[in-house]
C-alpha positions in Angstrom: 91.8 -108.5 -14.7 88.6 -108.4 -12.7 89.0 -109.8 -9.3 86.5 -110.6 -6.5 87.1 -107.3 -4.8 86.1 -105.5 -8.0 83.0 -107.7 -8.4 81.9 -106.9 -4.7 82.8 -103.3 -5.0 85.2 -103.5 -2.1 87.5 -101.1 -3.7 84.9 -98.3 -3.3 83.6 -99.7 0.0 80.1 -100.4 -1.4 78.6 -103.5 -3.1 77.8 -103.1 -6.7 76.2 -105.0 -9.6 74.7 -108.4 -8.8 76.6 -108.4 -5.5 74.4 -105.7 -4.3 71.4 -107.9 -5.0 72.8 -110.7 -2.8 74.5 -112.8 -5.4 77.9 -113.9 -4.0 80.8 -116.4 -4.3 81.3 -118.7 -7.2 77.8 -117.8 -8.6 78.8 -114.2 -8.8 82.1 -115.0 -10.6 80.2 -117.3 -13.1 77.6 -114.6 -13.7 80.2 -112.1 -14.4 82.2 -114.4 -16.6 79.0 -115.0 -18.7 78.8 -111.3 -19.3 76.2 -110.5 -16.7 77.8 -107.4 -15.0 75.1 -104.8 -14.5 71.6 -106.0 -13.6 68.8 -105.2 -15.9 65.6 -103.5 -14.4 63.6 -106.6 -14.0 66.6 -108.3 -12.3 67.2 -105.4 -10.0 63.6 -105.4 -8.9 62.9 -109.1 -8.8 66.0 -110.7 -7.3 66.2 -109.1 -3.8 62.6 -110.1 -2.8 63.2 -113.6 -4.1 66.3 -113.8 -2.0 64.1 -113.0 0.9 61.7 -115.8 0.0 58.9 -113.8 -1.4 56.6 -114.9 -4.2 56.9 -112.8 -7.4 54.4 -111.7 -10.0 56.6 -110.2 -12.7 55.9 -108.4 -16.0 58.6 -107.4 -18.4 59.1 -107.4 -22.2 60.5 -110.6 -23.7 64.2 -110.5 -24.0 64.5 -108.2 -21.0 66.4 -110.7 -18.7 63.6 -112.6 -17.0 65.5 -116.0 -17.0 68.4 -114.7 -15.0 65.9 -112.8 -12.8 64.4 -116.0 -11.5 67.4 -118.4 -12.0 70.0 -116.5 -9.9 68.1 -116.6 -6.6 67.3 -120.2 -7.0 70.8 -121.1 -7.9 72.1 -119.2 -4.9 69.9 -121.0 -2.4 70.5 -124.5 -4.1 74.3 -124.1 -3.9 73.9 -123.3 -0.2 72.1 -126.5 0.3 74.9 -128.8 -0.9 74.6 -131.7 -3.3 72.5 -134.3 -1.3 69.2 -135.1 -3.1 66.5 -137.7 -2.7 65.9 -140.1 -5.7 63.2 -139.1 -8.2 62.9 -135.5 -6.8 63.6 -132.0 -7.9 64.5 -129.2 -5.7 63.3 -126.5 -8.1 60.9 -126.8 -11.0 60.6 -124.4 -13.9 57.6 -124.8 -16.2 57.7 -123.5 -19.7 54.9 -123.6 -22.4 57.2 -124.8 -25.3 60.1 -127.2 -25.8 62.3 -124.4 -27.3 61.8 -122.1 -24.3 62.6 -125.0 -22.0 65.9 -125.8 -23.8 66.8 -122.2 -23.8 66.2 -121.8 -20.0 68.4 -124.8 -19.3 71.2 -123.4 -21.5 71.1 -120.1 -19.6 71.1 -121.8 -16.2 74.1 -124.0 -17.1 76.0 -120.8 -18.2 75.1 -119.0 -14.9 76.0 -122.0 -12.8 79.3 -122.9 -14.5 81.7 -124.4 -12.0 79.0 -125.0 -9.3 77.8 -128.4 -8.6 74.2 -127.9 -9.8 72.4 -130.6 -11.7 69.7 -129.9 -14.3 67.3 -132.0 -16.4 64.8 -131.4 -19.2 61.4 -133.1 -19.3 59.5 -132.4 -22.4 57.5 -134.1 -25.2 58.8 -135.2 -28.6 61.9 -137.0 -27.2 62.7 -140.3 -25.6 60.7 -140.6 -22.3 63.1 -143.4 -21.1 66.2 -141.1 -21.2 64.3 -138.5 -19.2 63.2 -140.9 -16.5 66.8 -142.1 -16.2 68.0 -138.5 -15.8 65.7 -137.6 -12.9 66.1 -141.0 -11.2 68.9 -139.9 -8.8 67.2 -136.6 -8.2 68.0 -133.3 -9.7 68.5 -129.7 -8.4 66.6 -127.9 -11.2 64.1 -129.5 -13.5 62.9 -127.6 -16.5 59.8 -129.0 -18.1 56.7 -128.6 -20.2 53.5 -129.4 -18.3 52.2 -132.3 -20.4 55.2 -134.6 -20.2 55.8 -133.6 -16.6 52.3 -134.6 -15.6 52.9 -138.1 -17.2 56.0 -138.7 -15.2 54.3 -137.6 -11.9 51.3 -139.7 -12.6 53.3 -142.9 -13.3 55.4 -142.4 -10.2 58.8 -141.6 -12.0 59.0 -138.2 -10.4 57.9 -136.8 -6.9 57.5 -133.2 -6.3 57.0 -133.2 -2.6 60.6 -131.8 -2.1 60.2 -129.0 -4.7 60.6 -125.8 -2.8 60.8 -123.5 -5.8 58.3 -123.3 -8.6 58.6 -120.9 -11.6 56.1 -120.4 -14.3 57.8 -118.7 -17.2 55.6 -117.1 -19.8 52.7 -117.9 -17.4 50.0 -116.3 -19.5 50.7 -118.4 -22.5 51.0 -121.6 -20.5 47.7 -121.0 -18.8 46.2 -119.9 -22.1 47.4 -123.0 -24.1 45.2 -125.5 -22.1 47.7 -126.3 -19.4 45.6 -124.8 -16.7 44.6 -128.0 -15.1 48.0 -129.5 -15.4 49.7 -126.5 -13.8 47.2 -126.6 -10.8 47.9 -130.4 -10.3 51.6 -129.8 -10.5 51.5 -126.8 -8.1 49.4 -128.9 -5.6 52.0 -131.7 -5.7 54.9 -129.4 -4.7 55.9 -128.6 -1.1 53.2 -126.5 0.7 55.8 -123.9 1.7 57.2 -123.5 -1.8 58.2 -120.1 -3.2 56.4 -119.4 -6.5 57.5 -117.0 -9.2 55.4 -116.1 -12.3 56.9 -114.1 -15.2 55.4 -113.0 -18.4 55.6 -110.3 -21.0 51.8 -110.1 -21.2 49.2 -110.7 -18.6 45.5 -110.3 -19.4 43.3 -109.5 -16.4 41.3 -112.8 -16.5 44.6 -114.8 -16.7 46.1 -112.7 -13.9 43.3 -113.4 -11.6 43.7 -117.2 -12.2 47.4 -116.9 -11.6 47.0 -115.2 -8.3 45.6 -118.5 -7.0 49.0 -120.0 -7.3 50.9 -117.1 -5.5 50.9 -116.2 -1.9 51.0 -112.5 -1.2 53.2 -111.9 -4.2 55.3 -108.8 -4.9 54.4 -107.3 -8.3 57.3 -106.1 -10.4 56.7 -104.4 -13.6 59.4 -102.6 -15.7 57.3 -101.7 -18.7 53.7 -101.4 -19.6 52.0 -104.8 -20.4 52.4 -106.0 -23.9 54.9 -103.4 -25.0 57.9 -104.2 -27.0 61.5 -103.3 -26.3 62.4 -99.8 -27.2 65.3 -101.0 -29.3 63.0 -102.6 -31.9 62.0 -100.5 -34.8 58.6 -101.5 -36.1 56.7 -101.0 -39.4 54.1 -102.4 -41.7 54.1 -103.2 -45.4 50.6 -103.3 -47.1 50.5 -106.1 -49.7 47.9 -108.5 -50.8 48.5 -112.2 -50.0 49.5 -113.0 -53.6 52.1 -110.2 -53.4 53.7 -111.2 -50.2 56.1 -113.8 -51.8 57.7 -111.2 -54.1 57.8 -108.5 -51.4 59.5 -110.9 -49.0 62.1 -112.0 -51.7 62.8 -108.3 -52.5 63.4 -107.6 -48.8 65.7 -110.6 -48.3 67.9 -109.6 -51.1 69.1 -106.7 -48.9 72.4 -107.7 -47.3 71.4 -105.8 -44.2 69.0 -108.6 -43.4 71.7 -110.8 -41.9 69.7 -113.0 -39.6 65.9 -113.2 -40.1 63.0 -115.0 -38.5 59.8 -115.2 -40.5 56.6 -115.9 -38.7 53.7 -117.7 -40.3 50.3 -118.2 -38.8 50.0 -121.9 -39.6 52.2 -124.9 -40.0 51.1 -125.4 -43.6 51.9 -121.7 -44.2 55.4 -122.0 -42.7 56.1 -125.0 -45.0 54.9 -123.1 -48.1 56.9 -119.9 -47.3 60.0 -122.1 -46.9 59.4 -123.9 -50.2 58.8 -120.5 -51.9 62.0 -119.1 -50.5 64.0 -122.1 -51.7 62.5 -121.7 -55.2 63.6 -118.0 -55.1 67.2 -119.0 -54.2 67.2 -118.6 -50.5 68.3 -121.2 -47.9 65.9 -121.5 -45.0 65.1 -123.8 -42.1 61.6 -124.3 -40.7 60.2 -125.0 -37.2 56.6 -125.9 -36.3 54.6 -128.4 -34.1 54.6 -131.1 -36.8 58.4 -131.4 -36.8 60.1 -133.8 -34.5 62.1 -132.4 -31.5 65.3 -133.4 -33.1 64.4 -131.7 -36.4 63.3 -128.6 -34.6 66.6 -128.4 -32.6 68.7 -129.0 -35.8 66.9 -126.2 -37.5 67.4 -123.9 -34.5 71.1 -124.9 -34.3 71.8 -124.3 -38.0 70.1 -120.8 -37.6 72.2 -120.0 -34.4 75.4 -121.1 -36.0 74.8 -119.1 -39.2 74.7 -122.0 -41.6 71.2 -120.7 -42.6 70.3 -117.0 -42.2 66.5 -117.4 -42.5 64.4 -119.4 -40.0 60.6 -119.8 -40.8 58.5 -120.6 -37.8 55.0 -120.6 -36.3 54.2 -119.0 -32.9 55.6 -122.1 -31.3 59.0 -120.4 -31.6 57.8 -116.9 -30.6 58.8 -117.5 -26.9 61.7 -119.9 -27.0 64.4 -118.5 -29.3 67.2 -116.5 -27.9 69.7 -116.2 -30.7 72.2 -113.4 -30.5 72.3 -111.0 -33.4 68.9 -111.5 -35.0 68.6 -108.5 -37.2 65.0 -108.7 -38.4 61.7 -110.3 -37.7 59.2 -110.5 -40.5 55.5 -111.3 -39.8 54.5 -112.9 -43.0 51.0 -113.4 -41.4 49.6 -111.5 -38.5 48.9 -113.8 -35.4 45.4 -114.8 -34.4 46.3 -113.5 -30.9 47.5 -110.0 -30.8 49.7 -110.6 -27.7 51.8 -113.1 -29.8 53.0 -110.2 -31.9 54.9 -108.9 -28.9 56.6 -112.2 -28.3 57.4 -112.6 -32.1 59.2 -109.3 -32.5 60.9 -109.8 -29.1 63.3 -112.3 -30.9 65.2 -109.3 -32.1 66.4 -106.3 -30.2 67.4 -108.5 -27.2 69.9 -107.5 -24.6 69.9 -103.9 -25.6 70.7 -104.6 -29.3 68.9 -103.0 -32.1 66.4 -104.8 -34.2 63.8 -104.3 -36.9 60.3 -105.9 -37.1 58.3 -105.7 -40.4 54.7 -106.9 -40.8 53.2 -107.8 -44.1 49.5 -107.0 -44.0 46.8 -108.1 -46.5 43.5 -106.0 -46.4 41.8 -109.0 -44.9 44.1 -108.6 -41.9 43.3 -105.1 -41.1 41.3 -106.0 -38.0 44.1 -108.1 -36.6 46.5 -105.1 -37.3 44.3 -102.9 -35.3 44.2 -105.3 -32.4 48.0 -105.4 -32.4 48.2 -101.6 -32.4 45.8 -101.6 -29.3 48.1 -104.0 -27.6 51.3 -102.1 -28.2 49.5 -98.7 -27.8 50.8 -97.2 -30.9 50.2 -97.2 -34.7 52.9 -99.0 -36.9 54.6 -96.7 -39.3 54.0 -97.6 -43.0 57.1 -98.8 -44.7 55.4 -99.3 -48.1 52.0 -99.6 -49.6 51.7 -102.0 -52.5 47.9 -101.8 -52.7 47.7 -98.8 -55.0 45.6 -96.7 -52.8 45.7 -95.6 -49.1 43.6 -97.4 -46.5 41.0 -94.9 -45.1 40.8 -96.9 -42.0 44.4 -95.8 -41.2 44.0 -92.1 -41.4 46.1 -90.7 -38.6 43.7 -87.8 -38.2 41.1 -90.2 -36.6 40.8 -89.6 -32.9 41.7 -92.7 -30.9 43.1 -92.0 -27.4 44.2 -95.7 -27.1 47.1 -94.9 -29.3 50.1 -92.7 -28.8 50.5 -90.0 -31.4 52.4 -91.3 -34.4 55.6 -89.6 -35.3 55.0 -89.8 -39.1 54.4 -86.8 -41.3 50.9 -86.4 -42.8 50.3 -85.1 -46.3 47.2 -83.5 -47.6 45.9 -86.9 -48.6 46.0 -88.1 -45.0 48.8 -90.7 -45.7 50.9 -91.4 -42.7 54.2 -92.1 -44.5 54.5 -88.9 -46.3 54.1 -90.3 -49.8 52.4 -88.3 -52.6 50.4 -90.3 -55.1 52.6 -91.8 -57.6 55.8 -90.5 -56.0 58.5 -92.1 -54.0 58.4 -92.5 -50.3 59.6 -89.4 -48.6 59.5 -90.7 -45.1 59.0 -94.4 -44.3 59.1 -93.8 -40.5 62.3 -95.7 -40.0 64.8 -93.1 -41.1 67.5 -93.2 -43.7 70.0 -94.5 -41.2 68.1 -97.8 -41.0 67.3 -98.5 -44.6 69.8 -96.4 -46.5 69.3 -93.3 -48.7 66.5 -95.0 -50.8 63.2 -96.1 -49.4 63.2 -99.7 -48.4 60.2 -100.7 -50.6 59.0 -97.8 -52.7 55.2 -98.0 -53.3 53.7 -98.5 -56.7 50.6 -97.0 -58.2 49.6 -100.5 -59.2 51.3 -103.8 -58.3 53.0 -105.5 -61.2 50.8 -108.0 -62.8 47.7 -106.7 -61.3 44.4 -107.1 -63.2 43.0 -104.1 -64.9 40.3 -102.3 -62.8 36.7 -103.2 -63.5 33.8 -101.1 -62.5 32.1 -104.0 -60.8 35.0 -104.7 -58.4 32.9 -104.7 -55.2 35.8 -105.8 -52.9 37.8 -102.8 -53.7 35.0 -100.4 -52.8 33.5 -102.1 -49.9 30.5 -103.4 -51.9 29.7 -100.2 -53.7 29.9 -99.6 -57.4 32.0 -96.6 -58.3 30.2 -93.6 -59.7 30.1 -93.4 -63.5 32.5 -91.1 -65.2 31.3 -88.0 -66.9 31.1 -88.3 -70.6 
């Protein structure tokens, strides 16, 4: 059995693991019991300066361990302070852009602080305000909140932030970009002047970074991966299909037993409802999460998905940053997001904590510009899994020179196709490897989609507005 000497590394005479980062005592034991034994890169870089009281400006992929990276130093210092708190105050405040992410953060903190006398509370919209006011009335150690509801409580005198010595902005780019800028500034101004501030995110556009710097004092920047990159464990690919084909393509994909736990992202709330209804008509059981659902309905859908009573969760980008469910095997982008950065967060729901994951994007020709924006963000071209359009897309010829992208690993044939397919033949190399999808191609391309209308010479959309040349007699 692992004892304290082992955790501290005393058997070898050196500190190891989280003990080497300054985490000790009951918190170290709880961290180890929760399965946190070896610090991840973002944790190894961010925890020591936080223990010294420095502000942090951190960038790391979603799913890389950011929550523990800011929670452990705060827990360590709060435990040392004891349990005495002033009413209607919070010693530490963690701001999150979505309710789901706030709930997930609290769950992680409770696991890390198991056995320690640390109180937590959630303040977020969509649930009873009265119960939240009651929870913070005696004072709490760590408050996790969304900016809108928190602002209401502070304005009405139900919560005071003057004693807040630790402020964390998780997914800071998204929070500032969602219209919470003024709320965040007011909240930060209400906290203790000598507070320690930490900002973590997976993406950080330059203009947002400049704004965030106004909230940090001489921060230490920690970055364990290039901005807007996805975890290496995630295998990515694109399926070209028209919007009307996507339903059939998706049903064919979900018939594969390898897709054990799947999140499907839709661009709009209406689209998410439509995808869910179509899946149910096709014989699949699915839950749905989006902004029009009540918090209780959203939480129930998430719990059902986490417990495995449903294996398919359909969601909008509201869930792209707040779902941490172990064992998600696949992420499917039914629609490409309006903001390319959201792609990174979407696919980050799989491949978490070192696990493998697969992310597949369904792309209609009208979404080509969004696909190129995503590829610029992730700095690579997505391998083609299947092409249901009946012809290659000339805009995706890998021979085109574009230094913004890393060289693709796919084979090229004489027609310039990146997936190694010959016209009319089966897929010889889908970019994922047989180990991922079995001996047969995942979605063999077809010369013409089933049910497609016969070609007409005046089909201007197919030829970019030009009529095809007349055939020779």
